[in-house]
N, C-alpha and C positions, 0 to 999 in steps of 0.2 A: 657099825657106827663109831665104835671106839677106835677102830683102825683109821677111819677118816679123820677124826679129831686129832689123833696122834700124828698123822702125816701132815696135817695143816699146821700144827704147832711146831713140828720139826722143820718144815719148809720155811716158815716165817722166822724161826730162830736162825737158820743158816743165812737167810737173806739179811737179817739184822746184824749178824756177826761180821758180815762183809764190811760193815762200816768200820769196825775195829781193824780189819785187815788193811783197809785203805789208809788208816791212820798210822800204821807201823813205820812208814818211811820218815815220819816226823821225829822218830827217836834219834835219827842221825843228823838232824838239822842243828846247826849252831844258832846261837842267839842272832837273829837277823838284823842287818842294818836297816836304816829307814827306807832305803830304796828296795831292799829285799822284802821288807814288810809290805810295802805297797804292791810289789809283784805278787806276793802270796795272798794278800787281801783281794787284789783284783782277780786272781785265780778263783778264790772262794766265791766271789760275787758272780763271776761268769758261770761257774758250776750251778749256782742256785738259780740264776735267771733261766738257764737252759732247762733245768729240772722243773722249774715252775710251769713252763709251757709244755714241754714234751713228756714229762712224767706225770703231771697233775692236771693242767687245764684241758688239754686235748683228750686225754683218757676220761676225764670227768664228763665232758660233753658226749663222748661215745657211750658211756655207761648210762647217762640220762636218756639218750635216744633208745638204747636197748630196753629201757624200762617203759618205753611207750611215749616219751615226750616228743613233740615236733622239734624240728631244727631250731626254730625260734624259742620254743619253751625250754629246750635244753640249754641254749646259750644264755637265756635270761636267768635260769637257775644258777648256772656256774658264775655268771657275772655278779649276781647277788652274793654268792658265797665268797668270791674273791674280795669284794668290797668289805664284807663283814670280817673276813680274816685280817685285812689291813687295819680295820678299825680296832679290832681286839688287840693286835700287837702294838698299835700306836698307844693305846691306853695302858698297856702292860707296864710301860716305863713309869707311869704315874702310880700304878698299884704296887709295884715291887719295892720293898724297902731298900735302903742303901746296902750295897753288897758287903760292906765291912761288918754289918750287923748279922749277916747270914754266914759269915766265915768263908766267903768265896774269893776274896782278894788275894793275889799272889804277894809274897813278901817283897817289901820295898816299893810297892805301888799303892797309891791311894785307891782303895777298893771302890770308893763311890765316884770315881772319876767318870767323865762322860764316855771316854773311850772304852773303859771296862764294861760299863753298863750296855753300851752299844753291841759289843761282842757277845755279851750274854743274851741279849735279845736275839742276836743272830743264831746262837746255839739253841735257844728256845724255839725259834722258827723252824730250824732243821729237825728238832725232836718232834715238833708238832706234825711236820710233813711225813715223818716216818710212820705215824699211827695209821693213816688211811692206806699207806702202801702195805703195811703188815696185814691190815684187814683184807686188802685185795688178794693177798696170797691165801689167806684162810678161806675166803669165799671161793677161790678157784678150786681148792681141794674139797670144799664142802659140797660142790656139785657132783662129787663122785668120780670126776675125771682126773686121775692122778697125773697123767701126762700133761694136761693143761696146767695143773698145779705146779708141777716141777718146772715147766717153762716159765711161768709167772715168777716163781721164786728165783730162778736163775737170772731172769732179766732184771728184777728189782735188786738182787744181790750185786750184779755187775754195776748197776747205777749207784749203789751205795758206796762203792770203793772210793771214787773221787770225793764223795760227800764227806766221808770219814777224814780224808786228808784235809779237806777244806775246814772242818771244825778244828782239827788239831793245829793247823798252821795259824788260824785266826787267834786261838788262845795263846800260842807261843809268841805271836806278834805283840801281845800286851803284857808279856813277862812271865807267863806260866812256864814251869819246868816241862821238859819234854814228856816225862813219864805221866804226870797228872793230865797233861793235855791229851795224850793218847787214851788214857782211861776214860776221860770225860767224853771224848769222841765215840769210844766204844759204847759207853752207857747211853748215848743219844740214839743208838740203833737198837737198844734192847727193849724199846717200847714195841717193836715190831712183833716179837713172839706173843706179847700180851694181846695186841690187836689181832694177830692171826688166830689166836685161840678164840677170841670173841667172834671173829668172822666165820670160822668154821663151825662154831656152835650154834649161831643164830644167823644162818645164811640169808634168809629173807630180809630180816631187819637190817643186816649189815649192807646188803645190796642197796636198799633204799637210802641209806646214809652216805654211801660212797661218793656220789657227785658233790654233795655238800662238804664232806670231809676233805676231798681232794682240792676243791676250790678254796676252802678256808686256809689250808696249808699254803697254797700258791699265793694267795693274797698276803699272808703274813710274810713270806719270804721276799716277795717283790718289794713290799714296803720297807723292810729292814735294809735290803740292798740299796734301794733308791734313796732312802732318807738318811741312812746312817753310814753304811760301809763305804760306799763310793765317795760321798762328801768328806768323810774323815780321812780317807786315803789321799784325796786331792789336796787336803789342807796341809799336808806335810810339804817340806821343802822339795821342790823339783819332783813332785809326786805324780804329775799327770801322765807322763809317758809310760812309766812303769806300771801303774795301775791299769791303764788301758791295755797294755800288752798282756798282763796277767789275765784280765777279764776276757780277752779274745781267746787266749789259750784254754782257759777253763770252760768257756762257752762252747768252743769247738769240740773239746774232748767229751763233754757231757752230751752234746747234741749227737755226736757219733754213737755213743753208747746207748742213748735213748732210742734213736731211730734204727739201730742195728739189732738190739736185743730187747727193746721195750715191747 
């Protein structure tokens, strides 16, 4: 049993650290222009939209069916979870105090500005989405099939690479230095080993939670992308073309990774 728990924890740690690996190219980015910011934010939005459906919603429906739900019941469960996730992240903006009081604002930028708060909601949504993914890795190992666990960890790890880059470039776009942006992106993935340890330790309970956890994370990410990231990028001067181009590149890249390795 200890061997299974250790394998689950290690597998989810490796998957989570892939987020930091994906963020590393951001160390070589210069301070982006407005057009480059739109391209990068569009890329981040595309990654998150693809991840919401291919990494979260569709797997959540499959898990619910495996647990005995009918097709309609599985869909209703996940739809409810998606709507609840969107509601929670919408309310989070009201609940969280101004970021300058939390010490999260980069030098030279009004930490309580709308753009900064929006990006931090984006980071929060990605971190939330990493929790059920880490739990999925732990559950895979918890069943005793190490090969299945390794495949799950590899698939989620590969998906985490563009997500790490998305977090880092989003933070750089609002003035964060490259180093801190990469560290924050890496930290957003470190909830996975915690969730993996939980998943491998309480396999039955974790399996029951998975459809809801995956759906909640999907709803949160879709809401942030639709209500904050895309409108904010389009509000910049001549921003429409660049953000749309970035969105399609990010969506295509993430869709390929999810459907190939998911």
